[in-house]
C-alpha positions as CSV (number, residue, x, y, z in Angstrom):
1,M,14.7,16.2,-9.2
2,P,16.0,12.9,-9.3
3,A,14.7,10.4,-11.9
4,M,12.0,8.1,-10.2
5,I,10.8,4.6,-11.4
6,N,7.2,3.9,-10.3
7,T,4.3,1.7,-10.6
8,P,1.2,2.4,-12.4
9,E,-1.9,3.0,-10.1
10,M,-2.7,-0.8,-9.1
11,R,-6.2,-1.2,-8.1
12,F,-7.6,-4.6,-6.8
13,Q,-10.9,-5.6,-5.5
14,V,-11.4,-5.7,-1.6
15,D,-15.0,-6.2,-0.1
16,E,-16.8,-3.0,0.5
17,S,-17.1,-3.9,4.3
18,R,-13.2,-4.6,4.5
19,K,-11.6,-1.8,2.4
20,F,-11.3,0.9,5.3
21,A,-10.4,-1.7,8.1
22,V,-7.5,-3.0,5.8
23,V,-6.1,0.3,5.4
24,G,-6.7,1.0,9.2
25,E,-5.0,-2.5,9.9
26,V,-1.9,-1.5,8.2
27,M,-1.8,1.7,9.7
28,A,-1.5,0.3,13.0
29,R,0.9,-2.1,12.0
30,L,3.1,0.3,10.6
31,Q,2.9,2.9,13.5
32,T,4.0,-0.1,16.0
33,E,7.0,-1.0,13.6
34,G,7.8,2.9,13.7
35,A,7.6,3.5,10.1
36,D,7.5,7.2,8.6
37,V,3.8,7.5,7.8
38,D,1.7,10.2,6.6
39,E,-2.2,9.1,7.1
40,T,-3.6,12.3,5.1
41,D,-5.2,9.9,2.7
42,G,-4.4,6.1,3.4
43,A,-0.8,5.1,4.3
44,R,1.5,6.8,2.6
45,V,4.9,5.2,3.7
46,T,8.6,6.9,3.2
47,T,11.6,4.9,3.2
48,P,15.1,5.2,2.1
49,D,14.3,3.7,-1.2
50,G,11.1,5.9,-1.9
51,W,7.8,5.6,-1.2
52,W,4.2,3.3,-1.5
53,L,0.9,4.3,-1.0
54,L,-1.9,2.1,0.1
55,R,-5.5,3.8,0.4
56,A,-9.4,2.5,0.4
57,S,-11.1,4.2,-2.7
58,N,-14.1,6.3,-1.5
59,T,-16.3,5.5,-4.7
60,Q,-15.4,1.8,-5.4
61,D,-15.0,-1.6,-3.3
62,V,-11.1,-1.4,-4.3
63,L,-7.8,-0.6,-2.8
64,V,-5.5,1.5,-4.4
65,A,-1.6,1.0,-4.2
66,R,1.3,2.9,-5.9
67,A,5.1,3.0,-5.2
68,E,7.7,5.0,-6.3
69,S,11.6,4.7,-6.1
70,Y,15.2,5.4,-7.2
71,T,16.0,2.1,-8.2
72,R,14.5,-1.0,-9.7
73,D,15.7,-2.9,-6.6
74,G,14.2,-0.3,-4.3
75,L,10.8,-0.7,-6.3
76,V,10.7,-4.5,-5.6
77,R,11.3,-3.9,-2.2
78,L,8.8,-1.4,-1.8
79,M,6.3,-3.9,-3.6
80,G,7.5,-6.4,-1.0
81,M,6.5,-4.3,1.7
82,I,2.7,-3.6,0.0
83,D,2.4,-7.0,-0.5
84,A,3.6,-8.1,3.2
85,Q,1.3,-5.7,4.8
86,L,-1.8,-6.9,2.6
87,A,-0.9,-10.6,3.5
88,A,-0.9,-9.8,7.4
89,S,-4.6,-8.6,6.7
90,G,-5.2,-11.6,4.6
91,I,-5.0,-10.3,1.2
92,K,-3.1,-10.9,-1.9
93,R,-2.3,-8.0,-4.0
94,G,-3.8,-8.9,-7.7
95,E,-6.6,-11.2,-6.5
96,A,-10.4,-10.4,-5.5
97,A,-10.4,-10.5,-1.4
98,G,-14.2,-11.0,-1.0
99,H,-14.0,-13.1,2.3
């Protein structure tokens, strides 16, 4: 198994009424873009750099994200993908998104 570089589990607050909708919006955009997405538990996207995951917590008003890559530069690109998808839904990672 190749060595991978990963993020810790990132959890950030999103209004309860938006958390599942945001994941749905992200999945719809990813499908339109033709991304390699596993929708088993949120959106798990596989790229040449590695993978990233965005899912809504079932028990809290938070979104959970993780990423894992083969290189530090790849991890930065994966995090950029997460941030871009969140921004397209009006959310900035790390800030409360209470709308």
